[in-house]
C-alpha positions in Angstrom: 5.0 -17.9 -11.2 1.3 -18.1 -10.2 -1.1 -15.2 -10.3 -2.7 -13.8 -7.1 -5.5 -16.3 -6.6 -6.6 -16.3 -2.9 -6.4 -14.6 0.5 -3.2 -16.3 1.3 -1.6 -14.7 -1.7 -2.8 -11.3 -0.6 -1.3 -11.9 2.8 2.0 -13.0 1.3 2.1 -9.9 -0.9 1.2 -7.5 1.9 3.7 -9.0 4.3 6.5 -9.0 1.8 5.7 -5.5 0.8 5.8 -4.1 4.3 9.1 -5.9 5.0 10.5 -3.8 2.2 8.8 -0.6 3.4 10.2 -1.1 6.9 13.7 -1.6 5.5 13.5 1.5 3.4 14.8 4.6 5.2 13.0 7.0 2.8 9.5 5.9 3.9 9.8 3.7 6.9 9.7 6.7 9.3 6.0 7.2 8.4 5.2 3.8 9.9 7.6 3.9 12.8 8.0 7.5 14.0 5.2 9.6 12.5 2.3 7.2 13.2 3.7 4.2 14.9 1.8 1.3 13.4 0.3 -1.5 15.5 1.1 -4.3 12.9 -1.1 -6.8 14.6 -4.1 -4.6 13.8 -2.8 -3.0 10.6 -1.9 -6.0 8.6 -5.4 -7.6 8.6 -6.9 -4.3 7.5 -4.4 -4.2 4.6 -5.3 -7.8 3.7 -8.9 -6.8 3.5 -8.0 -3.7 1.6 -6.0 -5.5 -1.1 -8.4 -8.4 -1.2 -11.2 -5.9 -1.9 -9.1 -4.3 -4.6 -7.9 -7.4 -6.4 -11.0 -9.6 -6.0 -13.6 -6.9 -6.0 -15.0 -7.9 -2.6 -16.4 -5.5 -0.1 -14.2 -6.5 2.8 -12.4 -3.2 3.6 -14.3 -0.9 5.9 -11.9 1.9 6.5 -11.2 5.2 4.8 -7.7 5.1 3.2 -8.0 8.7 2.0 -8.8 10.0 5.4 -5.9 8.0 6.9 -3.4 9.5 4.5 -4.7 13.1 4.8 -4.2 12.7 8.6 -0.7 11.3 8.0 0.1 14.2 5.7 -0.9 16.6 8.4 1.7 15.1 10.7 4.5 14.7 8.1 4.4 16.0 4.5 4.0 13.2 2.0 6.2 14.2 -1.0 6.3 13.0 -4.6 9.3 10.8 -3.9 7.5 9.1 -1.1 4.7 8.0 -3.4 7.2 7.0 -6.0 9.2 4.8 -3.6 6.0 3.3 -2.2 4.9 2.4 -5.7 8.3 1.1 -6.7 8.4 -1.2 -3.7 4.9 -2.4 -4.3 5.5 -3.1 -7.9 8.8 -4.9 -7.2 7.0 -7.1 -4.6 4.2 -8.1 -6.9 6.7 -8.8 -9.7 8.9 -11.0 -7.4 6.0 -13.1 -6.2 3.2 -13.2 -8.9 2.5 -13.1 -12.6 -0.9 -12.8 -14.3 -4.0 -10.7 -14.7 -4.6 -10.2 -11.0 -1.0 -9.2 -10.4 -1.2 -6.7 -13.2 -4.5 -5.4 -11.7 -2.9 -5.0 -8.3 -0.1 -2.9 -9.8 -2.5 -0.8 -11.8 -4.7 -0.1 -8.9 -1.7 0.7 -6.7 -0.7 3.4 -9.3 -4.2 4.8 -9.2 -4.4 4.8 -5.5 -1.0 6.5 -5.1 -2.0 9.1 -7.7 -5.3 9.9 -6.1 -3.8 10.2 -2.6 -1.0 12.3 -3.9 -3.4 14.7 -5.6 -5.7 14.9 -2.5 -2.8 15.5 -0.1 -1.0 18.0 -2.3 -1.0 21.5 -0.9 0.6 24.2 -3.1 2.9 26.6 -1.3 
């Protein structure tokens, strides 16, 4: 297996990952029912996001934290949602790529999930 080396690899990763997300009943509702995603617009943003993360380029112009705080206000993001998101992401990377950039993507995904989970956590 090759490492993540170019934009097309990021696109393959993101597309494959979201196929898994949409097929997973434990988290797909966030993307279908809670905040129905316009995939034509969302996917290029995610390509930029992950290309920025993996290749340290300044392509992503959004605010991922704000988007998830907004989502959490509509439907509570629970620990198991983050765990499933991370498991699907890790599985997708491992199925498609191997190498330092693939490992970086998985490490950054863990960091991102952890920070978002901490920022959206509201104790009862």
